[in-house]
C-alpha positions, -999 to 999 in steps of 0.1 A, spaced: 221 310 555 248 336 559 249 352 593 286 362 594 292 341 625 327 332 612 336 368 622 345 377 586 334 372 550 350 338 544 320 315 545 307 327 511 324 343 480 317 380 488 332 408 468 335 442 484 349 476 475 352 511 489 370 501 521 371 472 546 338 456 554 341 443 589 320 420 610 304 440 637 289 433 671 259 430 676 243 411 648 206 405 645 206 367 648 240 362 665 271 378 676 281 392 642 268 410 612 285 425 582 291 463 585 301 487 557 329 511 559 322 548 564 332 566 532 316 601 528 335 608 495 329 576 475 306 547 470 310 514 488 295 481 479 293 444 487 280 417 463 277 380 458 273 358 427 254 326 429 234 301 407 199 292 417 188 258 403 152 269 407 134 302 412 130 313 448 135 341 472 165 357 489 158 373 522 180 394 544 180 417 574 196 451 573 203 481 595 209 516 584 205 551 597 206 571 564 187 565 533 215 564 507 217 527 499 205 509 468 200 472 461 208 458 427 198 424 413 217 413 381 227 450 376 191 463 378 180 486 406 154 470 429 126 494 437 136 523 459 112 514 487 131 481 492 156 497 516 139 519 541 162 535 567 160 536 605 167 504 624 167 467 616 144 458 588 138 427 566 136 425 528 128 398 503 140 396 466 125 372 441 153 352 424 149 336 390 165 303 381 201 306 369 230 330 375 223 359 399 243 387 414 230 407 444 247 440 452 242 465 481 256 499 471 259 530 492 270 565 481 285 591 504 283 570 535 286 588 568 272 560 590 276 522 586 252 498 569 248 463 584 237 430 568 227 399 586 206 367 583 208 363 545 188 333 534 195 321 498 171 301 476 171 264 482 200 244 467 219 276 457 254 270 442 283 294 448 314 300 427 337 290 456 332 262 480 331 269 518 364 262 536 359 248 571 386 244 596 382 214 620 376 237 650 356 269 651 377 301 653 355 321 677 350 318 715 339 292 740 302 295 733 305 290 696 327 260 703 300 245 724 274 250 697 297 235 671 305 204 693 268 200 701 261 198 664 286 171 657 280 148 687 252 128 671 275 120 641 303 110 664 280 87 684 270 70 651 306 67 639 320 56 672 291 34 683 302 0 697 272 -16 679 289 -6 646 320 -27 654 318 -61 639 336 -90 656 347 -123 642 323 -151 650 335 -174 677 343 -209 666 
């Protein structure tokens, strides 16, 4: 799942144009979401390429206040009623097995578009691997969440019952 909680677009191989896509506050399912640039003269877009080893669904949440956004799947326009303006909404796209590209494209943007909570089909493969630093980059609360997730693994690794001792003679 992509929820942009890294504070940027570094967790997945996103490609954007038309200006700087920034992580904005608030997101739908966390502190961040991805927000489009405002560009009234040109189009802006963000896309991602991935390989689905089996057919499935891609779901996402979006927020927009003007109805000038289009969604493309492998270069084909998804039906116009997919993106309905005014407030946070959810959408689902059927994804076939194999290579896929999803693109969100906006024309003559005078207010930002936001993406959040993108759930890819099971076992999806991306062109670039995730790069993780040892410690999270954002705030105290995110650090607590991160440490709470690794504690069970540390307990298993550092458990005294896992240490073998030489038998006594």
